[in-house]
PDB file of N, H, CA, C and O in Angstrom:
ATOM      1  N   UNK A   1     -34.851 129.953 -90.674  1.00  0.00           N
ATOM      2  CA  UNK A   1     -33.940 130.872 -90.818  1.00  0.00           C
ATOM      3  C   UNK A   1     -34.632 132.230 -91.246  1.00  0.00           C
ATOM      4  O   UNK A   1     -34.098 133.322 -91.056  1.00  0.00           O
ATOM      5  N   UNK A   2     -35.951 132.050 -91.881  1.00  0.00           N
ATOM      6  H   UNK A   2     -36.385 131.162 -92.035  1.00  0.00           H
ATOM      7  CA  UNK A   2     -36.448 133.286 -91.675  1.00  0.00           C
ATOM      8  C   UNK A   2     -36.535 133.414 -93.651  1.00  0.00           C
ATOM      9  O   UNK A   2     -37.111 134.447 -93.992  1.00  0.00           O
ATOM     10  N   UNK A   3     -36.231 132.855 -94.406  1.00  0.00           N
ATOM     11  H   UNK A   3     -35.763 132.015 -94.129  1.00  0.00           H
ATOM     12  CA  UNK A   3     -36.287 133.115 -95.578  1.00  0.00           C
ATOM     13  C   UNK A   3     -37.532 132.400 -96.244  1.00  0.00           C
ATOM     14  O   UNK A   3     -37.855 131.271 -95.872  1.00  0.00           O
ATOM     15  N   UNK A   4     -38.034 132.887 -96.960  1.00  0.00           N
ATOM     16  H   UNK A   4     -37.772 133.803 -97.261  1.00  0.00           H
ATOM     17  CA  UNK A   4     -39.451 132.425 -97.927  1.00  0.00           C
ATOM     18  C   UNK A   4     -39.090 131.032 -98.520  1.00  0.00           C
ATOM     19  O   UNK A   4     -38.006 130.620 -98.933  1.00  0.00           O
ATOM     20  N   UNK A   5     -40.216 130.468 -98.453  1.00  0.00           N
ATOM     21  H   UNK A   5     -41.097 130.803 -98.118  1.00  0.00           H
ATOM     22  CA  UNK A   5     -40.152 129.042 -99.373  1.00  0.00           C
ATOM     23  C   UNK A   5     -39.965 129.218-100.663  1.00  0.00           C
ATOM     24  O   UNK A   5     -39.163 128.473-101.225  1.00  0.00           O
ATOM     25  N   UNK A   6     -40.564 130.097-101.317  1.00  0.00           N
ATOM     26  H   UNK A   6     -41.216 130.702-100.860  1.00  0.00           H
ATOM     27  CA  UNK A   6     -39.988 130.513-102.789  1.00  0.00           C
ATOM     28  C   UNK A   6     -38.513 130.838-103.256  1.00  0.00           C
ATOM     29  O   UNK A   6     -37.904 130.613-104.302  1.00  0.00           O
ATOM     30  N   UNK A   7     -38.175 131.462-102.051  1.00  0.00           N
ATOM     31  H   UNK A   7     -38.669 131.645-101.201  1.00  0.00           H
ATOM     32  CA  UNK A   7     -36.549 132.018-102.462  1.00  0.00           C
ATOM     33  C   UNK A   7     -35.667 130.956-101.651  1.00  0.00           C
ATOM     34  O   UNK A   7     -34.463 131.212-101.655  1.00  0.00           O
ATOM     35  N   UNK A   8     -36.020 129.929-101.030  1.00  0.00           N
ATOM     36  H   UNK A   8     -36.998 129.721-101.026  1.00  0.00           H
ATOM     37  CA  UNK A   8     -35.459 128.655-100.567  1.00  0.00           C
ATOM     38  C   UNK A   8     -35.059 127.772-101.764  1.00  0.00           C
ATOM     39  O   UNK A   8     -33.974 127.215-101.928  1.00  0.00           O
ATOM     40  N   UNK A   9     -36.390 127.744-102.755  1.00  0.00           N
ATOM     41  H   UNK A   9     -37.271 128.197-102.622  1.00  0.00           H
ATOM     42  CA  UNK A   9     -36.303 126.819-104.021  1.00  0.00           C
ATOM     43  C   UNK A   9     -35.168 127.520-105.022  1.00  0.00           C
ATOM     44  O   UNK A   9     -34.570 126.778-105.801  1.00  0.00           O
ATOM     45  N   UNK A  10     -34.923 128.681-105.008  1.00  0.00           N
ATOM     46  H   UNK A  10     -35.409 129.284-104.375  1.00  0.00           H
ATOM     47  CA  UNK A  10     -34.351 129.350-105.755  1.00  0.00           C
ATOM     48  C   UNK A  10     -32.918 129.077-105.593  1.00  0.00           C
ATOM     49  O   UNK A  10     -32.145 128.661-106.457  1.00  0.00           O
ATOM     50  N   UNK A  11     -32.647 129.391-104.266  1.00  0.00           N
ATOM     51  H   UNK A  11     -33.274 129.728-103.565  1.00  0.00           H
ATOM     52  CA  UNK A  11     -31.460 129.394-103.592  1.00  0.00           C
ATOM     53  C   UNK A  11     -30.981 127.743-103.894  1.00  0.00           C
ATOM     54  O   UNK A  11     -30.011 127.503-104.612  1.00  0.00           O
ATOM     55  N   UNK A  12     -31.604 126.914-103.399  1.00  0.00           N
ATOM     56  H   UNK A  12     -32.392 127.109-102.816  1.00  0.00           H
ATOM     57  CA  UNK A  12     -31.187 125.501-104.016  1.00  0.00           C
ATOM     58  C   UNK A  12     -30.972 125.264-105.265  1.00  0.00           C
ATOM     59  O   UNK A  12     -30.108 124.432-105.545  1.00  0.00           O
ATOM     60  N   UNK A  13     -31.656 125.891-106.250  1.00  0.00           N
ATOM     61  H   UNK A  13     -32.357 126.566-106.023  1.00  0.00           H
ATOM     62  CA  UNK A  13     -31.791 125.210-107.600  1.00  0.00           C
ATOM     63  C   UNK A  13     -30.213 126.159-107.969  1.00  0.00           C
ATOM     64  O   UNK A  13     -29.361 125.582-108.645  1.00  0.00           O
ATOM     65  N   UNK A  14     -29.991 127.357-107.556  1.00  0.00           N
ATOM     66  H   UNK A  14     -30.683 127.826-107.008  1.00  0.00           H
ATOM     67  CA  UNK A  14     -28.727 127.891-107.798  1.00  0.00           C
ATOM     68  C   UNK A  14     -27.492 126.788-107.177  1.00  0.00           C
ATOM     69  O   UNK A  14     -26.573 126.360-107.876  1.00  0.00           O
ATOM     70  N   UNK A  15     -27.640 126.542-106.132  1.00  0.00           N
ATOM     71  H   UNK A  15     -28.386 126.890-105.565  1.00  0.00           H
ATOM     72  CA  UNK A  15     -26.567 125.777-105.161  1.00  0.00           C
ATOM     73  C   UNK A  15     -26.326 124.299-106.007  1.00  0.00           C
ATOM     74  O   UNK A  15     -25.244 123.717-106.088  1.00  0.00           O
ATOM     75  N   UNK A  16     -27.592 123.859-106.600  1.00  0.00           N
ATOM     76  H   UNK A  16     -28.471 124.331-106.534  1.00  0.00           H
ATOM     77  CA  UNK A  16     -27.223 122.410-107.119  1.00  0.00           C
ATOM     78  C   UNK A  16     -26.726 122.627-108.511  1.00  0.00           C
ATOM     79  O   UNK A  16     -25.966 121.749-108.919  1.00  0.00           O
ATOM     80  N   UNK A  17     -27.080 123.924-109.587  1.00  0.00           N
ATOM     81  H   UNK A  17     -27.697 124.638-109.256  1.00  0.00           H
ATOM     82  CA  UNK A  17     -26.521 124.183-110.643  1.00  0.00           C
ATOM     83  C   UNK A  17     -25.123 124.058-110.319  1.00  0.00           C
ATOM     84  O   UNK A  17     -24.593 123.036-110.755  1.00  0.00           O
ATOM     85  N   UNK A  18     -24.375 124.871-109.640  1.00  0.00           N
ATOM     86  H   UNK A  18     -24.805 125.701-109.286  1.00  0.00           H
ATOM     87  CA  UNK A  18     -23.258 125.178-109.038  1.00  0.00           C
ATOM     88  C   UNK A  18     -22.410 123.831-108.996  1.00  0.00           C
ATOM     89  O   UNK A  18     -21.381 123.527-109.599  1.00  0.00           O
ATOM     90  N   UNK A  19     -23.306 123.017-107.940  1.00  0.00           N
ATOM     91  H   UNK A  19     -24.142 123.264-107.450  1.00  0.00           H
ATOM     92  CA  UNK A  19     -22.482 121.821-108.004  1.00  0.00           C
ATOM     93  C   UNK A  19     -22.374 120.743-109.214  1.00  0.00           C
ATOM     94  O   UNK A  19     -21.393 120.009-109.339  1.00  0.00           O
ATOM     95  N   UNK A  20     -23.165 120.732-109.836  1.00  0.00           N
ATOM     96  H   UNK A  20     -23.962 121.328-109.734  1.00  0.00           H
ATOM     97  CA  UNK A  20     -23.242 120.339-111.559  1.00  0.00           C
ATOM     98  C   UNK A  20     -22.032 121.052-111.942  1.00  0.00           C
ATOM     99  O   UNK A  20     -21.005 120.376-111.876  1.00  0.00           O
ATOM    100  N   UNK A  21     -21.925 122.122-112.282  1.00  0.00           N
ATOM    101  H   UNK A  21     -22.759 122.671-112.335  1.00  0.00           H
ATOM    102  CA  UNK A  21     -20.820 122.599-112.576  1.00  0.00           C
ATOM    103  C   UNK A  21     -19.624 122.142-112.419  1.00  0.00           C
ATOM    104  O   UNK A  21     -18.831 121.931-113.337  1.00  0.00           O
ATOM    105  N   UNK A  22     -19.414 121.952-111.166  1.00  0.00           N
ATOM    106  H   UNK A  22     -20.058 122.123-110.421  1.00  0.00           H
ATOM    107  CA  UNK A  22     -17.930 121.468-110.387  1.00  0.00           C
ATOM    108  C   UNK A  22     -17.802 119.756-110.922  1.00  0.00           C
ATOM    109  O   UNK A  22     -16.705 119.209-111.032  1.00  0.00           O
ATOM    110  N   UNK A  23     -18.937 119.148-111.181  1.00  0.00           N
ATOM    111  H   UNK A  23     -19.829 119.592-111.093  1.00  0.00           H
ATOM    112  CA  UNK A  23     -18.695 117.829-111.720  1.00  0.00           C
ATOM    113  C   UNK A  23     -18.590 117.932-113.423  1.00  0.00           C
ATOM    114  O   UNK A  23     -18.476 116.855-114.007  1.00  0.00           O
ATOM    115  N   UNK A  24     -18.618 119.013-114.135  1.00  0.00           N
ATOM    116  H   UNK A  24     -18.711 119.888-113.660  1.00  0.00           H
ATOM    117  CA  UNK A  24     -18.596 119.029-115.577  1.00  0.00           C
ATOM    118  C   UNK A  24     -17.113 118.488-115.808  1.00  0.00           C
ATOM    119  O   UNK A  24     -16.142 118.629-115.065  1.00  0.00           O
ATOM    120  N   UNK A  25     -17.199 117.798-117.097  1.00  0.00           N
ATOM    121  H   UNK A  25     -17.988 117.683-117.700  1.00  0.00           H
ATOM    122  CA  UNK A  25     -16.075 117.198-117.540  1.00  0.00           C
ATOM    123  C   UNK A  25     -15.438 118.031-118.749  1.00  0.00           C
ATOM    124  O   UNK A  25     -16.090 117.952-119.790  1.00  0.00           O
ATOM    125  N   UNK A  26     -14.248 118.838-118.800  1.00  0.00           N
ATOM    126  H   UNK A  26     -13.718 118.902-117.954  1.00  0.00           H
ATOM    127  CA  UNK A  26     -13.915 119.690-119.633  1.00  0.00           C
ATOM    128  C   UNK A  26     -12.355 118.945-120.454  1.00  0.00           C
ATOM    129  O   UNK A  26     -11.227 118.773-119.993  1.00  0.00           O
ATOM    130  N   UNK A  27     -12.840 118.694-121.585  1.00  0.00           N
ATOM    131  H   UNK A  27     -13.756 118.834-121.959  1.00  0.00           H
ATOM    132  CA  UNK A  27     -11.586 117.964-122.471  1.00  0.00           C
ATOM    133  C   UNK A  27     -10.827 119.128-123.036  1.00  0.00           C
ATOM    134  O   UNK A  27     -11.239 120.133-123.615  1.00  0.00           O
ATOM    135  N   UNK A  28      -9.384 118.663-122.664  1.00  0.00           N
ATOM    136  H   UNK A  28      -9.050 117.846-122.194  1.00  0.00           H
ATOM    137  CA  UNK A  28      -8.268 119.356-123.609  1.00  0.00           C
ATOM    138  C   UNK A  28      -7.932 119.135-125.004  1.00  0.00           C
ATOM    139  O   UNK A  28      -7.738 118.039-125.530  1.00  0.00           O
ATOM    140  N   UNK A  29      -7.881 120.230-125.530  1.00  0.00           N
ATOM    141  H   UNK A  29      -8.038 121.120-125.102  1.00  0.00           H
ATOM    142  CA  UNK A  29      -7.717 119.729-126.946  1.00  0.00           C
ATOM    143  C   UNK A  29      -6.279 120.464-127.461  1.00  0.00           C
ATOM    144  O   UNK A  29      -5.656 121.175-126.671  1.00  0.00           O
ATOM    145  N   UNK A  30      -5.827 120.254-128.763  1.00  0.00           N
ATOM    146  H   UNK A  30      -6.333 119.677-129.405  1.00  0.00           H
ATOM    147  CA  UNK A  30      -4.479 120.757-129.300  1.00  0.00           C
ATOM    148  C   UNK A  30      -3.547 121.231-128.344  1.00  0.00           C
ATOM    149  O   UNK A  30      -3.300 122.424-128.168  1.00  0.00           O
ATOM    150  N   UNK A  31      -2.897 120.045-127.567  1.00  0.00           N
ATOM    151  H   UNK A  31      -3.098 119.075-127.710  1.00  0.00           H
ATOM    152  CA  UNK A  31      -1.943 120.678-126.275  1.00  0.00           C
ATOM    153  C   UNK A  31      -2.235 121.550-125.813  1.00  0.00           C
ATOM    154  O   UNK A  31      -1.691 122.641-125.985  1.00  0.00           O
ATOM    155  N   UNK A  32      -3.399 121.272-124.925  1.00  0.00           N
ATOM    156  H   UNK A  32      -3.841 120.386-124.785  1.00  0.00           H
ATOM    157  CA  UNK A  32      -3.888 122.556-123.942  1.00  0.00           C
ATOM    158  C   UNK A  32      -4.305 123.866-124.304  1.00  0.00           C
ATOM    159  O   UNK A  32      -4.678 124.647-123.428  1.00  0.00           O
ATOM    160  N   UNK A  33      -4.277 124.239-125.693  1.00  0.00           N
ATOM    161  H   UNK A  33      -3.974 123.605-126.405  1.00  0.00           H
ATOM    162  CA  UNK A  33      -4.373 125.383-126.181  1.00  0.00           C
ATOM    163  C   UNK A  33      -6.398 125.454-126.232  1.00  0.00           C
ATOM    164  O   UNK A  33      -7.075 126.482-126.240  1.00  0.00           O
ATOM    165  N   UNK A  34      -6.671 124.676-126.247  1.00  0.00           N
ATOM    166  H   UNK A  34      -6.121 123.841-126.241  1.00  0.00           H
ATOM    167  CA  UNK A  34      -8.150 124.704-126.471  1.00  0.00           C
ATOM    168  C   UNK A  34      -8.914 123.987-125.583  1.00  0.00           C
ATOM    169  O   UNK A  34      -8.196 123.563-124.677  1.00  0.00           O
ATOM    170  N   UNK A  35     -10.049 123.676-125.459  1.00  0.00           N
ATOM    171  H   UNK A  35     -10.633 124.021-126.194  1.00  0.00           H
ATOM    172  CA  UNK A  35     -10.697 122.798-124.706  1.00  0.00           C
ATOM    173  C   UNK A  35     -12.302 122.772-125.118  1.00  0.00           C
ATOM    174  O   UNK A  35     -12.890 123.773-125.529  1.00  0.00           O
ATOM    175  N   UNK A  36     -12.832 121.662-124.970  1.00  0.00           N
ATOM    176  H   UNK A  36     -12.355 120.849-124.636  1.00  0.00           H
ATOM    177  CA  UNK A  36     -14.154 121.304-125.325  1.00  0.00           C
ATOM    178  C   UNK A  36     -15.021 120.687-124.041  1.00  0.00           C
ATOM    179  O   UNK A  36     -14.550 120.225-123.002  1.00  0.00           O
ATOM    180  N   UNK A  37     -16.654 120.832-124.474  1.00  0.00           N
ATOM    181  H   UNK A  37     -17.037 121.207-125.318  1.00  0.00           H
ATOM    182  CA  UNK A  37     -17.302 120.371-123.190  1.00  0.00           C
ATOM    183  C   UNK A  37     -18.251 119.312-123.911  1.00  0.00           C
ATOM    184  O   UNK A  37     -18.917 119.795-124.826  1.00  0.00           O
ATOM    185  N   UNK A  38     -18.392 118.252-123.715  1.00  0.00           N
ATOM    186  H   UNK A  38     -17.852 117.859-122.971  1.00  0.00           H
ATOM    187  CA  UNK A  38     -19.482 117.194-124.229  1.00  0.00           C
ATOM    188  C   UNK A  38     -20.959 117.670-124.188  1.00  0.00           C
ATOM    189  O   UNK A  38     -21.550 117.949-123.144  1.00  0.00           O
ATOM    190  N   UNK A  39     -21.481 117.731-125.407  1.00  0.00           N
ATOM    191  H   UNK A  39     -21.001 117.504-126.255  1.00  0.00           H
ATOM    192  CA  UNK A  39     -23.171 118.206-125.365  1.00  0.00           C
ATOM    193  C   UNK A  39     -23.911 117.138-124.598  1.00  0.00           C
ATOM    194  O   UNK A  39     -24.943 117.414-123.986  1.00  0.00           O
ATOM    195  N   UNK A  40     -23.406 115.935-124.622  1.00  0.00           N
ATOM    196  H   UNK A  40     -22.568 115.711-125.120  1.00  0.00           H
ATOM    197  CA  UNK A  40     -23.641 114.600-123.671  1.00  0.00           C
ATOM    198  C   UNK A  40     -23.654 114.725-122.216  1.00  0.00           C
ATOM    199  O   UNK A  40     -24.296 114.048-121.412  1.00  0.00           O
ATOM    200  N   UNK A  41     -22.824 115.722-121.989  1.00  0.00           N
ATOM    201  H   UNK A  41     -22.302 116.272-122.642  1.00  0.00           H
ATOM    202  CA  UNK A  41     -22.346 115.786-120.500  1.00  0.00           C
ATOM    203  C   UNK A  41     -23.796 116.025-119.635  1.00  0.00           C
ATOM    204  O   UNK A  41     -24.453 117.054-119.796  1.00  0.00           O
ATOM    205  N   UNK A  42     -24.196 114.982-118.732  1.00  0.00           N
ATOM    206  H   UNK A  42     -23.662 114.147-118.601  1.00  0.00           H
ATOM    207  CA  UNK A  42     -25.636 114.999-118.134  1.00  0.00           C
ATOM    208  C   UNK A  42     -25.444 116.379-116.834  1.00  0.00           C
ATOM    209  O   UNK A  42     -26.409 117.057-116.482  1.00  0.00           O
ATOM    210  N   UNK A  43     -24.149 116.558-116.323  1.00  0.00           N
ATOM    211  H   UNK A  43     -23.365 116.007-116.609  1.00  0.00           H
ATOM    212  CA  UNK A  43     -24.081 117.830-115.732  1.00  0.00           C
ATOM    213  C   UNK A  43     -24.313 119.175-116.301  1.00  0.00           C
ATOM    214  O   UNK A  43     -25.012 120.064-115.815  1.00  0.00           O
ATOM    215  N   UNK A  44     -23.554 119.205-117.522  1.00  0.00           N
ATOM    216  H   UNK A  44     -22.987 118.483-117.917  1.00  0.00           H
ATOM    217  CA  UNK A  44     -24.171 120.636-118.206  1.00  0.00           C
ATOM    218  C   UNK A  44     -25.789 120.472-118.524  1.00  0.00           C
ATOM    219  O   UNK A  44     -26.562 121.397-118.273  1.00  0.00           O
ATOM    220  N   UNK A  45     -26.175 119.394-119.016  1.00  0.00           N
ATOM    221  H   UNK A  45     -25.547 118.643-119.220  1.00  0.00           H
ATOM    222  CA  UNK A  45     -27.871 119.688-119.123  1.00  0.00           C
ATOM    223  C   UNK A  45     -28.249 119.889-117.981  1.00  0.00           C
ATOM    224  O   UNK A  45     -29.042 120.830-117.947  1.00  0.00           O
ATOM    225  N   UNK A  46     -27.993 119.305-116.718  1.00  0.00           N
ATOM    226  H   UNK A  46     -27.350 118.541-116.745  1.00  0.00           H
ATOM    227  CA  UNK A  46     -28.759 119.716-115.484  1.00  0.00           C
ATOM    228  C   UNK A  46     -28.353 121.150-115.343  1.00  0.00           C
ATOM    229  O   UNK A  46     -29.123 122.099-115.194  1.00  0.00           O
ATOM    230  N   UNK A  47     -27.356 121.179-115.393  1.00  0.00           N
ATOM    231  H   UNK A  47     -26.731 120.408-115.514  1.00  0.00           H
ATOM    232  CA  UNK A  47     -27.008 123.085-115.198  1.00  0.00           C
ATOM    233  C   UNK A  47     -27.731 124.081-116.072  1.00  0.00           C
ATOM    234  O   UNK A  47     -28.153 125.175-115.697  1.00  0.00           O
ATOM    235  N   UNK A  48     -27.808 123.637-117.116  1.00  0.00           N
ATOM    236  H   UNK A  48     -27.465 122.749-117.421  1.00  0.00           H
ATOM    237  CA  UNK A  48     -28.653 124.512-118.044  1.00  0.00           C
ATOM    238  C   UNK A  48     -29.850 124.752-117.465  1.00  0.00           C
ATOM    239  O   UNK A  48     -30.208 125.853-117.045  1.00  0.00           O
ATOM    240  N   UNK A  49     -30.614 123.539-117.422  1.00  0.00           N
ATOM    241  H   UNK A  49     -30.323 122.645-117.763  1.00  0.00           H
ATOM    242  CA  UNK A  49     -32.011 123.157-116.810  1.00  0.00           C
ATOM    243  C   UNK A  49     -32.095 124.102-115.714  1.00  0.00           C
ATOM    244  O   UNK A  49     -32.711 125.160-115.844  1.00  0.00           O
ATOM    245  N   UNK A  50     -31.435 123.734-114.510  1.00  0.00           N
ATOM    246  H   UNK A  50     -30.935 122.875-114.404  1.00  0.00           H
ATOM    247  CA  UNK A  50     -31.595 124.392-113.421  1.00  0.00           C
ATOM    248  C   UNK A  50     -31.579 126.080-113.787  1.00  0.00           C
ATOM    249  O   UNK A  50     -32.494 126.775-113.347  1.00  0.00           O
ATOM    250  N   UNK A  51     -30.856 126.483-114.336  1.00  0.00           N
ATOM    251  H   UNK A  51     -30.113 125.918-114.694  1.00  0.00           H
ATOM    252  CA  UNK A  51     -30.601 128.100-114.205  1.00  0.00           C
ATOM    253  C   UNK A  51     -31.186 128.442-115.532  1.00  0.00           C
ATOM    254  O   UNK A  51     -31.021 129.633-115.798  1.00  0.00           O
ATOM    255  N   UNK A  52     -31.857 127.723-116.502  1.00  0.00           N
ATOM    256  H   UNK A  52     -31.991 126.756-116.286  1.00  0.00           H
ATOM    257  CA  UNK A  52     -32.619 128.181-117.562  1.00  0.00           C
ATOM    258  C   UNK A  52     -32.285 129.090-118.324  1.00  0.00           C
ATOM    259  O   UNK A  52     -32.862 130.138-118.614  1.00  0.00           O
ATOM    260  N   UNK A  53     -30.583 128.336-118.902  1.00  0.00           N
ATOM    261  H   UNK A  53     -30.114 127.484-118.667  1.00  0.00           H
ATOM    262  CA  UNK A  53     -29.853 129.009-119.724  1.00  0.00           C
ATOM    263  C   UNK A  53     -29.697 127.893-121.132  1.00  0.00           C
ATOM    264  O   UNK A  53     -29.985 126.699-121.050  1.00  0.00           O
ATOM    265  N   UNK A  54     -29.224 128.513-122.306  1.00  0.00           N
ATOM    266  H   UNK A  54     -28.991 129.483-122.372  1.00  0.00           H
ATOM    267  CA  UNK A  54     -29.279 127.970-123.433  1.00  0.00           C
ATOM    268  C   UNK A  54     -28.172 127.010-123.304  1.00  0.00           C
ATOM    269  O   UNK A  54     -27.128 127.440-122.813  1.00  0.00           O
ATOM    270  N   UNK A  55     -28.223 126.002-123.600  1.00  0.00           N
ATOM    271  H   UNK A  55     -29.071 125.653-123.999  1.00  0.00           H
ATOM    272  CA  UNK A  55     -27.379 124.774-123.534  1.00  0.00           C
ATOM    273  C   UNK A  55     -26.170 125.025-124.554  1.00  0.00           C
ATOM    274  O   UNK A  55     -25.074 124.779-124.049  1.00  0.00           O
ATOM    275  N   UNK A  56     -26.137 125.499-125.992  1.00  0.00           N
ATOM    276  H   UNK A  56     -27.027 125.698-126.402  1.00  0.00           H
ATOM    277  CA  UNK A  56     -25.288 125.598-126.811  1.00  0.00           C
ATOM    278  C   UNK A  56     -24.483 126.640-126.395  1.00  0.00           C
ATOM    279  O   UNK A  56     -23.267 126.458-126.331  1.00  0.00           O
ATOM    280  N   UNK A  57     -24.982 127.727-126.096  1.00  0.00           N
ATOM    281  H   UNK A  57     -25.970 127.876-126.147  1.00  0.00           H
ATOM    282  CA  UNK A  57     -24.300 129.329-125.921  1.00  0.00           C
ATOM    283  C   UNK A  57     -23.444 128.847-124.378  1.00  0.00           C
ATOM    284  O   UNK A  57     -22.323 129.354-124.338  1.00  0.00           O
ATOM    285  N   UNK A  58     -23.743 128.072-123.279  1.00  0.00           N
ATOM    286  H   UNK A  58     -24.654 127.660-123.312  1.00  0.00           H
ATOM    287  CA  UNK A  58     -23.044 127.697-122.067  1.00  0.00           C
ATOM    288  C   UNK A  58     -22.214 126.841-122.642  1.00  0.00           C
ATOM    289  O   UNK A  58     -21.078 127.239-122.383  1.00  0.00           O
ATOM    290  N   UNK A  59     -22.168 125.834-123.312  1.00  0.00           N
ATOM    291  H   UNK A  59     -23.091 125.511-123.521  1.00  0.00           H
ATOM    292  CA  UNK A  59     -20.911 125.123-123.915  1.00  0.00           C
ATOM    293  C   UNK A  59     -19.998 125.902-124.621  1.00  0.00           C
ATOM    294  O   UNK A  59     -18.811 125.628-124.442  1.00  0.00           O
ATOM    295  N   UNK A  60     -20.263 126.764-125.343  1.00  0.00           N
ATOM    296  H   UNK A  60     -21.227 126.986-125.488  1.00  0.00           H
ATOM    297  CA  UNK A  60     -19.661 127.637-125.939  1.00  0.00           C
ATOM    298  C   UNK A  60     -18.634 128.321-125.077  1.00  0.00           C
ATOM    299  O   UNK A  60     -17.414 128.168-125.139  1.00  0.00           O
ATOM    300  N   UNK A  61     -19.489 129.300-124.052  1.00  0.00           N
ATOM    301  H   UNK A  61     -20.480 129.425-124.001  1.00  0.00           H
ATOM    302  CA  UNK A  61     -18.888 130.439-123.574  1.00  0.00           C
ATOM    303  C   UNK A  61     -17.828 129.759-121.918  1.00  0.00           C
ATOM    304  O   UNK A  61     -17.079 130.415-121.194  1.00  0.00           O
ATOM    305  N   UNK A  62     -18.172 128.403-121.836  1.00  0.00           N
ATOM    306  H   UNK A  62     -18.780 127.871-122.424  1.00  0.00           H
ATOM    307  CA  UNK A  62     -17.160 127.742-120.938  1.00  0.00           C
ATOM    308  C   UNK A  62     -15.848 127.359-121.449  1.00  0.00           C
ATOM    309  O   UNK A  62     -15.040 126.811-120.700  1.00  0.00           O
ATOM    310  N   UNK A  63     -15.614 127.574-122.501  1.00  0.00           N
ATOM    311  H   UNK A  63     -16.270 128.020-123.109  1.00  0.00           H
ATOM    312  CA  UNK A  63     -14.478 127.199-123.452  1.00  0.00           C
ATOM    313  C   UNK A  63     -13.822 128.125-124.133  1.00  0.00           C
ATOM    314  O   UNK A  63     -12.804 127.909-124.791  1.00  0.00           O
ATOM    315  N   UNK A  64     -14.574 129.565-123.959  1.00  0.00           N
ATOM    316  H   UNK A  64     -15.401 129.740-123.425  1.00  0.00           H
ATOM    317  CA  UNK A  64     -13.963 130.644-124.931  1.00  0.00           C
ATOM    318  C   UNK A  64     -13.790 131.809-124.162  1.00  0.00           C
ATOM    319  O   UNK A  64     -14.689 131.997-123.342  1.00  0.00           O
ATOM    320  N   UNK A  65     -12.926 132.609-124.193  1.00  0.00           N
ATOM    321  H   UNK A  65     -12.195 132.456-124.859  1.00  0.00           H
ATOM    322  CA  UNK A  65     -12.677 133.830-123.526  1.00  0.00           C
ATOM    323  C   UNK A  65     -13.340 135.034-124.520  1.00  0.00           C
ATOM    324  O   UNK A  65     -13.643 134.993-125.712  1.00  0.00           O
ATOM    325  N   UNK A  66     -13.420 135.961-123.667  1.00  0.00           N
ATOM    326  H   UNK A  66     -13.173 135.994-122.699  1.00  0.00           H
ATOM    327  CA  UNK A  66     -13.899 137.039-124.566  1.00  0.00           C
ATOM    328  C   UNK A  66     -13.346 138.406-124.057  1.00  0.00           C
ATOM    329  O   UNK A  66     -13.620 139.446-124.657  1.00  0.00           O
TER     330      UNK A  66
END
């Protein structure tokens, strides 16, 4: 395809992170007005480690709008 191996690794990490994000379990709370993500969720842990983002911040911003 002509893509450098270093770029391929980065692309594969991003794709893997997106796939893990799709498997994340989000629980509804308070009659659907709020939600939460378990800090124990393996897909959230994998997503954060693949992209190098802070676990607690990602857990918070997946469920809050600004």
